[in-house]
PAPAVO-403201 format. One record per residue (C-alpha): x, y, z. Coordinates in nm, 3 decimals. Example, Ala and Ser with C-alpha at 12.3 -4.5 7.8 and 13.67 -1.06 7.14 Angstrom:
// residues 2
      c1      c2      c3
   1.230  -0.450   0.780
   1.367  -0.106   0.714
END
This chain:
// residues 364
      c1      c2      c3
   2.601   6.294   0.670
   2.434   5.997   0.513
   2.602   5.747   0.754
   2.503   5.964   1.057
   2.154   5.980   0.894
   2.144   5.589   0.886
   2.230   5.545   1.251
   1.972   5.784   1.372
   1.708   5.546   1.197
   1.873   5.234   1.320
   1.850   5.374   1.686
   1.493   5.470   1.638
   1.394   5.144   1.502
   1.552   5.008   1.797
   1.380   5.171   2.077
   1.049   5.118   1.879
   1.134   4.760   1.867
   1.275   4.675   2.264
   0.946   4.866   2.443
   0.840   4.700   2.765
   0.535   4.712   2.901
   0.502   4.886   3.249
   0.230   4.807   3.472
  -0.013   5.034   3.639
   0.072   5.130   3.988
  -0.266   5.088   4.044
  -0.285   4.712   3.893
  -0.420   4.480   4.147
  -0.695   4.709   4.229
  -0.797   4.737   3.871
  -0.745   4.348   3.834
  -0.952   4.273   4.129
  -1.204   4.541   4.064
  -1.252   4.351   3.727
  -1.247   4.031   3.857
  -1.579   4.132   4.049
  -1.747   4.269   3.741
  -1.699   3.973   3.575
  -1.847   3.794   3.889
  -2.159   4.007   3.839
  -2.205   3.968   3.511
  -2.224   3.603   3.527
  -2.431   3.635   3.822
  -2.660   3.839   3.583
  -2.663   3.630   3.320
  -2.744   3.321   3.537
  -3.027   3.463   3.666
  -3.184   3.568   3.355
  -3.183   3.239   3.192
  -3.277   3.084   3.495
  -3.566   3.246   3.524
  -3.922   3.371   3.252
  -3.765   3.605   3.065
  -3.699   3.680   2.709
  -3.412   3.451   2.588
  -3.046   3.614   2.513
  -3.032   3.742   2.132
  -2.637   3.610   2.006
  -2.721   3.881   1.711
  -2.763   4.159   2.005
  -2.586   3.993   2.252
  -2.266   3.843   2.055
  -2.068   3.814   2.443
  -2.395   3.634   2.568
  -2.405   3.875   2.878
  -2.771   3.878   2.896
  -2.697   4.281   2.964
  -2.823   4.405   2.616
  -3.197   4.430   2.681
  -3.489   4.440   2.388
  -3.508   4.686   2.108
  -3.813   4.780   2.262
  -4.053   4.702   2.545
  -4.334   4.854   2.748
  -4.078   4.980   2.999
  -3.868   5.169   2.700
  -3.787   5.511   2.775
  -3.628   5.621   2.412
  -3.389   5.538   2.177
  -3.046   5.401   2.264
  -2.720   5.319   2.117
  -2.677   4.928   2.005
  -2.327   4.993   1.992
  -2.272   5.226   2.289
  -2.416   4.910   2.503
  -2.236   4.663   2.336
  -1.911   4.843   2.414
  -2.000   4.873   2.781
  -2.012   4.523   2.816
  -1.653   4.444   2.923
  -1.534   4.361   3.275
  -1.219   4.584   3.196
  -1.458   4.852   3.251
  -1.437   4.871   3.644
  -1.043   4.887   3.583
  -1.132   5.225   3.401
  -1.375   5.343   3.685
  -1.074   5.270   3.951
  -0.834   5.487   3.710
  -1.126   5.759   3.681
  -1.156   5.791   4.069
  -0.794   5.812   4.154
  -0.797   6.074   3.885
  -1.097   6.247   4.055
  -0.881   6.240   4.373
  -1.092   6.018   4.585
  -0.957   5.806   4.842
  -1.033   5.489   5.054
  -1.343   5.639   5.325
  -1.453   5.880   5.093
  -1.813   5.945   4.958
  -1.940   5.999   4.624
  -2.264   6.063   4.480
  -2.363   5.829   4.222
  -2.611   5.903   3.934
  -2.759   5.598   3.709
  -3.029   5.467   3.504
  -3.106   5.177   3.359
  -2.973   5.220   3.000
  -2.603   5.137   3.098
  -2.647   4.857   3.330
  -2.302   4.744   3.295
  -2.135   5.088   3.358
  -2.360   5.092   3.695
  -2.210   4.780   3.807
  -1.855   4.916   3.715
  -1.899   5.204   3.856
  -2.049   5.069   4.182
  -1.774   4.741   4.200
  -1.486   5.003   4.137
  -1.609   5.237   4.450
  -1.674   4.924   4.686
  -1.337   4.774   4.588
  -1.132   5.106   4.677
  -1.325   5.137   4.975
  -1.561   5.437   4.901
  -1.874   5.475   5.000
  -2.167   5.525   4.769
  -2.484   5.710   4.758
  -2.686   5.571   4.451
  -2.990   5.760   4.299
  -3.146   5.593   4.004
  -3.398   5.608   3.687
  -3.582   5.265   3.712
  -3.631   5.310   3.310
  -3.431   5.206   3.039
  -3.347   5.294   2.660
  -3.370   5.049   2.411
  -3.086   4.764   2.438
  -3.020   4.855   2.863
  -3.187   4.703   3.138
  -3.556   4.726   2.966
  -3.655   4.407   3.013
  -3.999   4.402   3.272
  -3.883   4.245   3.580
  -3.502   4.242   3.448
  -3.473   4.585   3.484
  -3.181   4.797   3.665
  -3.367   4.769   4.054
  -3.415   4.432   3.961
  -3.069   4.345   3.917
  -2.920   4.570   4.221
  -3.133   4.307   4.402
  -2.997   4.030   4.237
  -2.621   4.176   4.286
  -2.664   4.254   4.640
  -2.834   3.911   4.705
  -2.511   3.722   4.519
  -2.296   3.965   4.724
  -2.134   4.138   4.410
  -2.240   4.461   4.552
  -2.296   4.569   4.899
  -2.476   4.895   4.842
  -2.783   4.952   4.603
  -2.988   5.285   4.513
  -3.141   5.522   4.809
  -3.374   5.638   4.546
  -3.552   5.638   4.202
  -3.723   5.832   3.939
  -3.931   5.710   3.655
  -3.667   5.836   3.437
  -3.681   5.896   3.074
  -3.809   6.192   2.900
  -3.847   6.509   3.172
  -3.771   6.218   3.428
  -4.099   6.091   3.432
  -4.149   5.858   3.155
  -4.349   6.070   2.930
  -4.493   5.925   2.613
  -4.467   5.576   2.766
  -4.756   5.365   2.824
  -4.931   5.388   3.130
  -4.879   5.064   3.214
  -4.495   5.078   3.155
  -4.488   5.363   3.392
  -4.737   5.141   3.622
  -4.468   4.856   3.643
  -4.147   5.128   3.724
  -4.333   5.253   3.969
  -4.377   4.911   4.120
  -4.024   4.811   4.066
  -3.964   5.128   4.281
  -4.162   5.022   4.575
  -4.079   4.697   4.626
  -3.693   4.781   4.621
  -3.869   4.974   4.950
  -3.667   5.282   4.848
  -3.791   5.668   4.774
  -3.986   5.721   4.482
  -3.877   6.087   4.321
  -4.221   6.216   4.176
  -4.138   6.441   3.940
  -4.359   6.724   3.867
  -4.086   6.997   3.703
  -3.713   6.893   3.618
  -3.611   7.189   3.880
  -3.799   6.970   4.093
  -3.653   6.668   4.046
  -3.296   6.817   4.067
  -3.382   6.954   4.450
  -3.523   6.619   4.534
  -3.175   6.446   4.426
  -2.970   6.720   4.556
  -3.149   6.695   4.933
  -3.126   6.311   4.895
  -2.765   6.358   4.855
  -2.704   6.594   5.161
  -2.962   6.408   5.371
  -2.740   6.065   5.312
  -2.464   6.224   5.359
  -2.467   6.295   5.721
  -2.250   6.590   5.738
  -2.031   6.450   5.492
  -1.854   6.594   5.214
  -1.867   6.475   4.886
  -1.544   6.353   4.709
  -1.697   6.333   4.346
  -2.006   6.249   4.164
  -2.039   5.983   3.897
  -2.269   6.031   3.605
  -2.335   5.705   3.431
  -2.574   5.779   3.074
  -2.717   6.037   2.987
  -3.000   6.133   3.190
  -3.152   6.492   3.171
  -3.152   6.577   3.528
  -2.841   6.452   3.616
  -2.604   6.579   3.264
  -2.831   6.855   3.104
  -2.942   6.885   2.770
  -2.778   6.769   2.452
  -2.667   7.106   2.424
  -2.493   7.122   2.733
  -2.394   6.742   2.711
  -2.143   6.780   2.421
  -1.948   7.032   2.616
  -1.822   6.810   2.894
  -1.561   6.538   2.794
  -1.600   6.149   2.894
  -1.441   6.097   3.199
  -1.319   6.332   3.502
  -1.460   6.723   3.488
  -1.323   6.954   3.713
  -1.516   7.289   3.620
  -1.831   7.389   3.459
  -1.816   7.467   3.103
  -1.848   7.846   3.096
  -2.142   7.760   2.824
  -2.323   7.539   3.032
  -2.377   7.780   3.350
  -2.719   7.872   3.275
  -2.855   7.500   3.239
  -2.932   7.350   3.553
  -2.878   6.977   3.647
  -2.684   6.766   3.932
  -2.369   6.748   3.746
  -2.369   7.130   3.735
  -2.468   7.169   4.081
  -2.156   6.969   4.209
  -1.916   7.112   3.963
  -2.016   7.495   4.096
  -1.934   7.302   4.433
  -1.615   7.200   4.338
  -1.627   6.868   4.338
  -1.484   6.649   4.060
  -1.740   6.489   3.824
  -1.674   6.149   3.654
  -1.885   6.155   3.342
  -1.938   5.792   3.190
  -2.124   5.928   2.859
  -1.991   5.958   2.511
  -1.919   5.572   2.530
  -1.735   5.464   2.247
  -1.471   5.791   2.282
  -1.429   5.706   2.640
  -1.347   5.319   2.526
  -1.140   5.435   2.285
  -0.924   5.675   2.571
  -0.868   5.316   2.762
  -0.794   5.117   2.510
  -1.103   4.898   2.528
  -1.252   4.757   2.216
  -1.547   4.877   2.032
  -1.852   4.585   2.051
  -1.618   4.321   2.149
  -1.756   3.996   1.965
  -1.664   3.805   2.312
  -1.656   3.877   2.688
  -1.291   4.029   2.718
  -1.033   3.886   2.985
  -0.993   4.023   3.267
  -0.669   4.220   3.297
  -0.652   4.307   2.935
  -0.542   4.629   2.779
  -0.366   4.966   2.836
  -0.553   5.062   3.133
  -0.348   4.784   3.313
  -0.018   4.857   3.135
   0.123   5.038   2.877
   0.382   4.982   2.612
   0.671   5.239   2.701
   1.010   5.300   2.555
   1.326   5.155   2.777
   1.469   5.449   2.962
   1.797   5.278   2.973
   1.809   5.188   2.604
   1.671   5.507   2.513
   1.975   5.695   2.695
   2.251   5.448   2.560
   2.102   5.482   2.197
   2.132   5.874   2.215
   2.485   5.814   2.392
   2.603   5.580   2.058
   2.454   5.835   1.827
   2.551   6.126   2.001
   2.936   5.969   1.983
   2.927   5.866   1.645
   2.778   6.191   1.501
   3.086   6.336   1.734
   3.340   6.109   1.573
   3.181   6.095   1.194
   3.135   6.500   1.177
   3.346   6.667   1.430
   3.705   6.428   1.399
   3.644   6.377   1.026
   3.649   6.030   1.047
   3.374   6.052   0.797
   3.600   6.270   0.569
   3.924   6.021   0.575
   3.705   5.755   0.495
   3.528   5.878   0.235
   3.880   5.973   0.084
   4.004   5.634   0.107
   3.728   5.506  -0.032
   3.741   5.762  -0.358
   4.128   5.668  -0.360
   4.060   5.298  -0.387
   3.769   5.373  -0.670
   4.059   5.554  -0.875
   4.314   5.250  -0.830
   4.057   5.003  -0.927
   3.983   5.257  -1.255
   4.323   5.227  -1.370
   4.335   4.836  -1.397
END
């Protein structure tokens, strides 16, 4: 029995030692999207450096991406997680988005609704480039404001970034409407000058301003705009980037939903209205880009990278897997050796011979 155990352990170690990389079937799509996002980050970094904007803070933004904003500014809506913002600064998030769109069943030529805010500009970029690289049409509604460390630099908010990215040919589709965002989706608590700047950025973008009086009205306005822009087409998915109240609901509801693909409303969240809930109750899959760090862990992306990761790296592109032929061979060898040792009494003869030899040696 001891010899069988040794052989089994050896087989297990061999199977673990000689694993192989299995490339994702959509590797080319993921790599293309990641490279496009990488170019987008470079465009925004360069634009920020060449204009009269606060310089990139190496302590806050160790990758030098230019996508990490200020701790506080006149257009900051509320506090945000620096760790989460840093974690999103990785071009391979675009590959994650390709994966999630496929998991949601989205196909080339489909139409997807997108709800974004200035809080996570890197996630916004990832969602848009992934959709466009897959040949998916998008209708995007934004919240102009941003939480701390997001796109909260006056003159370099998300709507400004959209314009820069579109001018550079990184994205073709831009937001069709925007609200102020923040508390109650109307930037409550923000200085009047900050709200004025956000309103001005919306007007300069030439898009519809969602003038929020009540949360329910904001949800209704967004659903109306999505419906009008669909032109009779059915939405294949809804992408929620960040944690905007009207998009996903209050904190008590946010924690009910997993990061990634959600296919049905949570029973405990049915009484709370949101854009996400509206789509789920219609049977539309939702791609939930919140709980950023757990989502990064799901796909093997690093948390708070110290330098900008290279494209094509990580489990989202290729996973370590056991070699099936090797495992089958090892199992066959283990079965044969076990049969020989235990059923044909080879082992008994070996031990008997060993015992006789030992006895002889003791007699000398």
